[in-house]
NURO-878487 format. One record per residue: residue number from 0; residue in three letters; x, y, z of N, C-alpha, C, O, CB in turn. Coordinates in steps of 0.05 Angstrom, whole numbers. Glycine has a CB too. Example, Ala and Ser with C-alpha at 12.3 -4.5 7.8 and 13.67 -1.06 7.14 Angstrom:
! residues 2
0 | ala | 264 | -114 | 156 | 246 | -90 | 156 | 264 | -66 | 156 | 285 | -66 | 169 | 226 | -89 | 181
1 | ser | 257 | -45 | 142 | 273 | -21 | 143 | 258 | 1 | 157 | 268 | 23 | 161 | 282 | -12 | 114
***
This chain:
! residues 86
0 | unk | 173 | 150 | -137 | 188 | 140 | -158 | 200 | 113 | -150 | 218 | 112 | -133 | 208 | 160 | -165
1 | unk | 191 | 93 | -164 | 208 | 69 | -159 | 234 | 64 | -172 | 239 | 76 | -192 | 194 | 49 | -165
2 | unk | 249 | 49 | -164 | 275 | 46 | -170 | 271 | 28 | -193 | 259 | 8 | -189 | 293 | 34 | -146
3 | unk | 281 | 32 | -221 | 279 | 17 | -241 | 293 | -11 | -239 | 285 | -31 | -250 | 288 | 30 | -262
4 | unk | 313 | -10 | -222 | 327 | -38 | -228 | 327 | -47 | -196 | 345 | -61 | -188 | 363 | -37 | -245
5 | unk | 312 | -41 | -182 | 314 | -53 | -152 | 328 | -44 | -131 | 323 | -20 | -128 | 323 | -76 | -150
6 | unk | 341 | -51 | -117 | 358 | -42 | -98 | 372 | -14 | -114 | 379 | -14 | -137 | 380 | -67 | -87
7 | unk | 373 | 7 | -93 | 382 | 33 | -95 | 410 | 28 | -103 | 417 | 38 | -124 | 378 | 49 | -70
8 | unk | 423 | 17 | -92 | 454 | 15 | -90 | 460 | 2 | -115 | 482 | 8 | -125 | 467 | -1 | -64
9 | unk | 446 | -16 | -127 | 455 | -23 | -155 | 438 | -18 | -179 | 437 | -32 | -198 | 461 | -49 | -157
10 | unk | 425 | 5 | -175 | 409 | 15 | -198 | 413 | 44 | -210 | 426 | 58 | -194 | 382 | 14 | -192
11 | unk | 408 | 54 | -227 | 416 | 80 | -244 | 392 | 101 | -229 | 385 | 122 | -240 | 411 | 76 | -286
12 | unk | 383 | 94 | -206 | 363 | 113 | -195 | 375 | 144 | -185 | 362 | 165 | -188 | 351 | 98 | -169
13 | unk | 400 | 142 | -175 | 418 | 164 | -172 | 414 | 188 | -196 | 408 | 211 | -190 | 449 | 151 | -172
14 | unk | 418 | 180 | -221 | 421 | 188 | -247 | 398 | 197 | -253 | 395 | 220 | -260 | 431 | 171 | -264
15 | unk | 374 | 177 | -250 | 349 | 189 | -262 | 339 | 212 | -239 | 325 | 231 | -248 | 324 | 163 | -267
16 | unk | 344 | 213 | -213 | 339 | 231 | -195 | 353 | 255 | -198 | 344 | 276 | -189 | 343 | 220 | -173
17 | unk | 378 | 255 | -211 | 391 | 280 | -211 | 381 | 296 | -237 | 381 | 320 | -239 | 422 | 275 | -210
18 | unk | 370 | 276 | -260 | 362 | 282 | -285 | 335 | 300 | -278 | 328 | 318 | -294 | 358 | 255 | -304
19 | unk | 320 | 294 | -255 | 295 | 308 | -254 | 297 | 336 | -231 | 279 | 349 | -223 | 271 | 285 | -244
20 | unk | 322 | 338 | -225 | 328 | 364 | -215 | 327 | 360 | -180 | 324 | 378 | -164 | 304 | 387 | -227
21 | unk | 330 | 331 | -174 | 324 | 328 | -147 | 354 | 330 | -132 | 375 | 318 | -138 | 308 | 299 | -141
22 | unk | 349 | 349 | -112 | 375 | 355 | -94 | 378 | 346 | -69 | 400 | 343 | -59 | 379 | 381 | -90
23 | unk | 355 | 340 | -56 | 351 | 329 | -28 | 333 | 309 | -28 | 311 | 311 | -39 | 341 | 348 | -9
24 | unk | 341 | 287 | -17 | 317 | 270 | -6 | 313 | 260 | 23 | 333 | 254 | 36 | 317 | 245 | -21
25 | unk | 289 | 258 | 34 | 282 | 259 | 63 | 273 | 228 | 65 | 250 | 221 | 60 | 257 | 284 | 71
26 | unk | 290 | 214 | 72 | 287 | 181 | 72 | 278 | 175 | 106 | 281 | 189 | 125 | 322 | 164 | 63
27 | unk | 264 | 149 | 104 | 265 | 136 | 129 | 289 | 121 | 137 | 298 | 122 | 161 | 245 | 119 | 131
28 | unk | 300 | 108 | 118 | 324 | 96 | 121 | 332 | 87 | 93 | 317 | 89 | 73 | 323 | 74 | 141
29 | unk | 359 | 76 | 92 | 369 | 67 | 70 | 401 | 60 | 74 | 415 | 75 | 87 | 363 | 87 | 48
30 | unk | 412 | 35 | 63 | 435 | 28 | 64 | 456 | 44 | 52 | 452 | 57 | 31 | 436 | 6 | 57
31 | unk | 481 | 43 | 66 | 504 | 61 | 55 | 508 | 59 | 27 | 514 | 80 | 16 | 531 | 56 | 67
32 | unk | 506 | 37 | 12 | 513 | 35 | -17 | 491 | 55 | -28 | 501 | 74 | -40 | 512 | 1 | -29
33 | unk | 460 | 54 | -25 | 445 | 71 | -38 | 452 | 100 | -29 | 447 | 118 | -45 | 417 | 64 | -32
34 | unk | 466 | 109 | -3 | 474 | 132 | 3 | 494 | 143 | -11 | 496 | 167 | -16 | 479 | 133 | 24
35 | unk | 512 | 121 | -18 | 539 | 134 | -30 | 529 | 133 | -54 | 541 | 149 | -68 | 569 | 118 | -27
36 | unk | 508 | 119 | -70 | 506 | 127 | -101 | 491 | 154 | -101 | 500 | 170 | -118 | 490 | 104 | -119
37 | unk | 471 | 162 | -87 | 461 | 189 | -85 | 477 | 206 | -78 | 475 | 226 | -93 | 441 | 191 | -70
38 | unk | 496 | 209 | -58 | 513 | 230 | -55 | 534 | 229 | -77 | 546 | 251 | -79 | 525 | 231 | -29
39 | unk | 542 | 210 | -93 | 555 | 213 | -117 | 542 | 228 | -138 | 556 | 237 | -156 | 562 | 188 | -125
40 | unk | 513 | 233 | -139 | 508 | 246 | -162 | 493 | 275 | -145 | 474 | 288 | -154 | 486 | 225 | -185
41 | unk | 504 | 280 | -125 | 496 | 308 | -116 | 474 | 313 | -97 | 465 | 335 | -91 | 490 | 323 | -137
42 | unk | 464 | 289 | -87 | 435 | 286 | -71 | 446 | 285 | -47 | 464 | 269 | -41 | 414 | 260 | -75
43 | unk | 435 | 306 | -29 | 439 | 301 | -2 | 418 | 288 | 10 | 394 | 293 | 4 | 444 | 324 | 11
44 | unk | 425 | 267 | 30 | 401 | 250 | 42 | 401 | 255 | 68 | 422 | 260 | 80 | 402 | 218 | 37
45 | unk | 380 | 254 | 76 | 372 | 259 | 110 | 356 | 237 | 112 | 335 | 234 | 100 | 354 | 290 | 121
46 | unk | 370 | 215 | 133 | 353 | 196 | 141 | 347 | 194 | 170 | 358 | 205 | 188 | 363 | 173 | 132
47 | unk | 323 | 174 | 171 | 309 | 179 | 200 | 283 | 192 | 201 | 269 | 193 | 221 | 327 | 198 | 218
48 | unk | 273 | 203 | 172 | 247 | 222 | 170 | 228 | 203 | 173 | 229 | 181 | 162 | 243 | 240 | 142
49 | unk | 206 | 210 | 190 | 183 | 190 | 193 | 153 | 211 | 197 | 157 | 233 | 207 | 191 | 166 | 223
50 | unk | 135 | 205 | 192 | 110 | 219 | 193 | 100 | 228 | 162 | 109 | 222 | 140 | 114 | 245 | 212
51 | unk | 81 | 243 | 170 | 65 | 259 | 145 | 88 | 275 | 127 | 104 | 293 | 135 | 39 | 285 | 158
52 | unk | 84 | 264 | 101 | 108 | 281 | 80 | 102 | 311 | 84 | 122 | 323 | 93 | 103 | 273 | 42
53 | unk | 88 | 321 | 81 | 83 | 350 | 80 | 93 | 364 | 110 | 103 | 386 | 112 | 49 | 355 | 73
54 | unk | 87 | 346 | 133 | 101 | 360 | 155 | 129 | 358 | 157 | 142 | 378 | 162 | 92 | 352 | 180
55 | unk | 140 | 333 | 151 | 166 | 328 | 147 | 183 | 350 | 122 | 206 | 360 | 127 | 165 | 298 | 138
56 | unk | 169 | 355 | 98 | 177 | 376 | 83 | 183 | 405 | 99 | 204 | 418 | 99 | 156 | 379 | 60
57 | unk | 161 | 411 | 112 | 161 | 431 | 121 | 183 | 439 | 151 | 193 | 460 | 158 | 132 | 433 | 123
58 | unk | 184 | 417 | 161 | 205 | 419 | 180 | 231 | 419 | 168 | 248 | 432 | 180 | 202 | 399 | 200
59 | unk | 239 | 406 | 147 | 262 | 406 | 130 | 268 | 436 | 124 | 289 | 446 | 132 | 256 | 388 | 103
60 | unk | 250 | 451 | 111 | 251 | 478 | 100 | 247 | 498 | 126 | 245 | 521 | 120 | 228 | 482 | 77
61 | unk | 247 | 491 | 152 | 249 | 507 | 174 | 275 | 496 | 188 | 278 | 499 | 212 | 222 | 507 | 191
62 | unk | 291 | 484 | 175 | 317 | 475 | 186 | 311 | 452 | 211 | 330 | 446 | 225 | 335 | 503 | 197
63 | unk | 294 | 444 | 214 | 288 | 420 | 235 | 292 | 394 | 232 | 283 | 378 | 248 | 266 | 418 | 242
64 | unk | 308 | 387 | 209 | 309 | 356 | 196 | 343 | 354 | 199 | 357 | 371 | 190 | 294 | 350 | 157
65 | unk | 351 | 334 | 213 | 377 | 330 | 206 | 385 | 295 | 206 | 372 | 278 | 218 | 393 | 347 | 228
66 | unk | 406 | 291 | 191 | 412 | 262 | 182 | 410 | 251 | 210 | 418 | 262 | 231 | 442 | 256 | 166
67 | unk | 397 | 226 | 208 | 402 | 208 | 233 | 431 | 193 | 240 | 440 | 187 | 262 | 380 | 186 | 231
68 | unk | 441 | 188 | 216 | 467 | 178 | 206 | 462 | 146 | 212 | 481 | 131 | 213 | 497 | 193 | 223
69 | unk | 439 | 137 | 216 | 432 | 106 | 220 | 427 | 95 | 191 | 407 | 102 | 178 | 404 | 101 | 242
70 | unk | 442 | 80 | 182 | 436 | 60 | 161 | 424 | 37 | 158 | 425 | 24 | 179 | 451 | 54 | 152
71 | unk | 414 | 26 | 143 | 400 | 1 | 141 | 423 | -17 | 137 | 442 | -12 | 123 | 378 | -2 | 119
72 | unk | 417 | -41 | 154 | 438 | -66 | 155 | 414 | -92 | 147 | 391 | -96 | 155 | 455 | -70 | 194
73 | unk | 431 | -105 | 129 | 426 | -132 | 131 | 432 | -148 | 153 | 453 | -144 | 165 | 437 | -142 | 112
74 | unk | 416 | -167 | 163 | 420 | -180 | 183 | 408 | -205 | 188 | 388 | -206 | 173 | 417 | -167 | 200
75 | unk | 409 | -228 | 204 | 394 | -243 | 218 | 386 | -247 | 240 | 399 | -242 | 260 | 399 | -256 | 216
76 | unk | 364 | -254 | 241 | 346 | -247 | 268 | 334 | -277 | 270 | 323 | -284 | 249 | 317 | -219 | 265
77 | unk | 335 | -294 | 290 | 328 | -317 | 293 | 321 | -334 | 274 | 298 | -344 | 274 | 314 | -316 | 307
78 | unk | 343 | -340 | 253 | 340 | -355 | 233 | 328 | -346 | 208 | 324 | -360 | 188 | 329 | -375 | 243
79 | unk | 321 | -319 | 211 | 311 | -307 | 184 | 325 | -282 | 178 | 333 | -265 | 194 | 281 | -302 | 184
80 | unk | 326 | -281 | 150 | 341 | -258 | 143 | 318 | -234 | 137 | 298 | -237 | 123 | 362 | -266 | 116
81 | unk | 326 | -207 | 154 | 310 | -184 | 148 | 330 | -169 | 134 | 355 | -172 | 135 | 297 | -169 | 172
82 | unk | 313 | -151 | 120 | 332 | -126 | 107 | 309 | -101 | 100 | 285 | -104 | 95 | 351 | -139 | 72
83 | unk | 323 | -80 | 102 | 302 | -57 | 98 | 303 | -53 | 65 | 319 | -64 | 49 | 312 | -27 | 116
84 | unk | 283 | -36 | 61 | 280 | -30 | 29 | 299 | -8 | 27 | 303 | 10 | 44 | 248 | -22 | 17
85 | unk | 311 | -11 | 1 | 334 | 10 | -5 | 313 | 32 | -25 | 322 | 52 | -35 | 366 | -8 | -25
***
């Protein structure tokens, strides 16, 4: 589901996800702003997930997924700005 206003930290995606019944998000990565927005809507986020969606979901249900604690950061590298998708 795409965020209707772009960046997750500046959008209403938390409210939309909450209204659809989302309680948990298994994510590759996201910034702390988006993480805080989702948490404020009661959505538990697990970052650092990679691979096949079905396998990741099954691993979560088996209790084998933990939040990586790693957030996405905006930074400059070799004169170019790189940013993660939120």
